[in-house]
N, C-alpha and C positions, 0 to 999 in steps of 0.2 A: 504494500500500500504506500502511496506517495506520502511524504512527511506532512504536507499541509492538510491532507485529508485525515490522516491519523490524529493530527493536532486538533482539528475541529471536532471530530467524533469524540475524542477523549474529553474535550472541554464540555461537550453536551453530556457525556456519560457521568461526569463527576457531580453534576447537579442532582438534587433529590428528585426533580421532575423530569430529568433527562432533556432539558431545554437549552437552546442556545439562541441568543437574541443579538441582532445587529441594529445599530442606529444609523439612519440616513441623515446626512448633513443638511443644514438649511438651504444649501445651494442645489439640493435634490440629487446629489451624487451619493452612491453607495460605496462603502469600503471594498477593497479587492476581495475580501472573503465572501462577499455576497454571491459572486458568480461561482465560487467553490462550493458554497452551501447549496446553491441551486443544482449543481452537478451531483452532489451527494443525494439530494432529493430525487433527481432523475434516476439514480442508481438504486433507489429504494432504501438507502441508509438513513434518511431523514424524512420526516413528514412535515410539510409546511403547515403552520398553524394560522398564518395570516399576518396582516399588517395593522398597526395601530398608529393613529396620528400622534405626532410629538407635540411638546409644549411650544415649540417655536414654529413660525410659519414655514412651510416647506419641509419641516422635519417629520420623521416617522421612524418606527422600528418594525422589524420583521422578526418572526420567531419560528423556529423549527423544533421538533422533538425527535430524538433518536429512536429508531425502530429496532425490533429484535434482530433484523438483518444487519443493522449498523453495529449493534453490540457484538454479534457473531464475527463481524469483520475485524473488530478490535482484538478479539481473542485468537484469530487465525493468523 
């Protein structure tokens, strides 16, 4: 598994709810990990939970939850 994929899955797995959240910047740009999380979602390792508006105009956050397949990938 590629290091950044393992890092993101591990980050989600360490939380009690198995969630990982990213915050969108007020200029509406997402951090680089957003595309990596979307790729993990496409592979079935994460489940997209949705977006929530942020406190600042243009800001938002997106959340994913690790799946059983994602946990198995960490162990393999």
